[in-house]
Backbone as numpy.savetxt, mean C-alpha at the origin, in Angstrom:
# Nx Ny Nz CAx CAy CAz Cx Cy Cz
-44.29 -29.74 20.32 -43.71 -29.61 18.97 -42.25 -30.92 18.66
-42.51 -32.31 18.03 -41.64 -32.90 18.29 -40.65 -33.08 17.71
-39.36 -33.18 18.40 -38.24 -33.33 17.20 -37.45 -34.03 17.35
-37.55 -34.92 15.84 -37.08 -36.35 15.76 -35.60 -35.51 14.79
-34.74 -37.02 14.37 -34.18 -36.70 13.52 -34.33 -36.64 12.22
-35.07 -36.21 12.25 -35.77 -35.86 10.55 -35.88 -34.12 10.36
-36.23 -34.05 11.47 -36.48 -32.38 11.37 -35.26 -31.83 12.18
-34.22 -32.86 12.78 -33.42 -32.24 13.07 -32.30 -32.13 11.83
-32.35 -33.06 11.33 -31.89 -32.92 9.91 -31.33 -31.78 8.67
-33.47 -31.77 9.12 -33.71 -30.66 7.56 -33.62 -29.16 8.41
-33.07 -28.63 10.05 -32.98 -28.10 10.41 -31.55 -27.04 9.87
-30.34 -28.38 10.49 -29.22 -28.48 10.15 -28.80 -28.18 8.22
-29.74 -28.43 7.86 -29.66 -28.19 6.59 -29.82 -27.10 5.99
-31.00 -26.38 6.25 -30.77 -25.10 6.35 -30.15 -23.74 6.96
-29.91 -24.13 8.01 -28.74 -23.26 8.28 -27.39 -23.74 7.61
-27.01 -24.57 7.17 -25.45 -25.08 6.80 -25.83 -24.30 4.98
-27.20 -24.35 4.68 -27.45 -23.27 3.34 -27.54 -21.65 3.74
-28.38 -21.45 4.71 -27.91 -19.75 4.80 -26.00 -19.79 5.77
-26.04 -20.02 5.54 -24.22 -20.23 6.00 -23.58 -19.77 4.29
-23.69 -20.81 3.73 -22.91 -20.85 2.88 -23.37 -19.24 1.49
-25.09 -19.00 2.10 -25.19 -17.74 1.38 -24.61 -16.88 1.63
-24.38 -16.29 3.40 -23.97 -15.83 4.12 -22.19 -15.53 2.83
-21.81 -16.67 3.03 -19.94 -16.72 2.61 -20.20 -16.69 1.24
-21.40 -16.67 0.82 -21.23 -15.86 -1.29 -21.50 -14.49 -1.53
-22.60 -14.36 -0.45 -22.63 -12.99 -1.00 -22.18 -11.95 -0.08
-21.83 -12.18 1.34 -21.21 -11.33 2.12 -19.34 -11.50 2.37
-18.78 -12.77 3.64 -17.54 -12.81 3.03 -16.58 -13.29 1.78
-17.22 -13.36 0.69 -16.40 -13.70 -0.21 -16.11 -12.17 -0.96
-17.18 -11.65 -1.82 -16.96 -10.37 -2.15 -16.30 -9.39 -1.08
-15.82 -9.16 1.01 -15.31 -8.77 0.97 -14.20 -8.98 1.19
-13.67 -10.47 1.24 -12.71 -11.43 1.03 -11.80 -10.47 -0.36
-12.74 -10.86 -1.29 -11.58 -10.10 -2.48 -11.10 -8.10 -2.24
-12.46 -7.60 -1.83 -11.90 -6.40 -1.23 -10.34 -5.75 -0.48
-10.52 -7.07 0.70 -9.66 -6.65 0.95 -8.12 -7.22 0.85
-7.80 -8.27 -0.34 -6.71 -8.41 -1.27 -6.87 -7.17 -1.85
-7.85 -6.92 -2.81 -7.61 -5.48 -3.44 -6.84 -4.73 -3.00
-7.20 -4.27 -1.29 -6.58 -2.96 -1.00 -5.15 -3.69 -0.55
-4.42 -4.64 0.05 -3.44 -5.06 0.44 -2.80 -5.24 -0.71
-2.73 -5.68 -2.05 -1.85 -5.13 -3.03 -2.08 -3.92 -3.11
-3.04 -2.76 -3.09 -2.59 -1.55 -3.67 -1.46 -0.47 -2.23
-1.66 -1.80 -1.19 -1.04 -0.49 0.08 0.29 -1.52 -0.09
0.68 -2.25 -0.99 1.85 -2.73 -1.06 2.84 -1.91 -2.04
2.01 -1.36 -3.34 2.03 -0.40 -4.07 2.99 0.55 -3.60
2.23 1.18 -3.07 1.40 2.23 -2.50 3.69 2.16 -1.71
3.71 0.68 -0.70 4.66 1.26 -0.35 6.02 1.22 -1.36
5.79 0.38 -1.84 7.61 0.46 -3.03 7.20 1.69 -3.33
6.31 2.50 -3.77 6.57 3.46 -4.08 7.04 4.57 -3.31
6.51 4.27 -2.07 7.04 5.53 -1.14 8.79 5.43 -0.97
9.19 3.94 -1.03 10.23 3.72 -1.28 11.07 3.99 -2.36
10.58 3.81 -3.45 11.43 4.40 -4.05 11.53 6.05 -3.94
10.35 6.31 -3.89 10.53 8.18 -3.84 11.08 8.55 -2.66
11.46 7.71 -1.85 12.32 7.76 -0.57 14.23 8.11 -1.57
13.55 6.73 -1.94 16.02 6.88 -2.74 15.95 7.93 -2.93
15.01 8.24 -4.40 15.14 9.89 -5.15 15.59 10.54 -4.50
14.48 10.96 -3.69 14.95 11.98 -2.41 16.25 12.34 -2.49
16.61 10.75 -1.89 18.49 10.35 -1.12 18.82 11.01 -2.27
18.98 10.68 -3.62 19.96 11.13 -4.68 19.95 12.15 -4.78
18.48 12.93 -4.93 18.50 14.72 -5.43 19.24 15.16 -4.20
19.28 14.38 -2.78 19.90 15.56 -1.99 21.21 15.62 -2.04
21.67 14.78 -2.49 23.23 14.83 -2.70 23.82 15.06 -3.88
22.76 15.18 -5.06 23.09 15.85 -5.95 23.37 17.48 -6.12
22.06 17.86 -4.66 22.36 19.11 -4.28 23.63 19.77 -3.69
23.37 18.96 -2.57 25.42 19.15 -1.89 26.35 19.38 -2.96
26.33 18.67 -3.57 27.00 18.80 -4.91 27.14 19.62 -5.58
25.81 20.50 -6.26 25.93 21.45 -7.03 25.68 22.41 -5.99
25.13 22.61 -4.11 25.94 24.07 -3.83 27.83 24.05 -3.49
28.48 22.93 -3.24 29.60 22.96 -3.45 30.03 23.72 -4.41
30.00 22.72 -5.35 30.05 23.95 -6.94 29.84 25.21 -7.25
29.06 25.92 -7.01 27.97 26.60 -6.76 29.38 27.45 -6.12
29.52 27.14 -4.52 30.23 27.99 -4.33 31.59 28.72 -4.39
32.38 27.00 -4.96 33.28 27.34 -5.57 33.35 28.46 -6.80
31.78 28.16 -7.27 32.71 29.04 -8.66 32.49 30.69 -8.35
31.28 31.27 -6.91 31.51 32.36 -6.11 32.49 32.58 -6.01
33.41 32.11 -5.63 34.76 33.02 -4.97 36.00 32.98 -6.17
35.79 31.93 -7.05 36.41 32.08 -7.74 36.02 33.51 -9.20
34.84 33.84 -9.18 34.04 34.87 -9.59 34.49 36.44 -8.83
34.41 36.20 -7.69 34.79 37.28 -6.71 36.51 37.12 -6.31
36.65 36.34 -7.27 38.79 36.51 -7.17 38.25 37.64 -8.63
38.35 37.06 -9.92 37.97 38.33 -11.09 38.14 39.42 -10.90
37.12 39.44 -10.05 36.45 41.37 -9.38 37.61 42.06 -8.79
38.45 41.80 -8.29 39.51 41.93 -7.97 41.17 42.78 -9.11
40.49 41.59 -10.07 41.79 41.78 -11.25 41.34 43.12 -12.29
């Protein structure tokens, strides 16, 4: 089989077409899925950050409530002696 310029161009064209089909059918959907996962991960990170902030605020409020309860118990214990 003799390889000349015409057959070389045809082979390159077929390989280029095959590469384009692979990119269109495989790479493009994978890239779309990867981008969607990236967005979902960022949303989850933001949600986790907000949850951590909420938890810190709840912890601070719990300390205040516990101190108030302790103070109320001391007052009630003092009233029992009256």
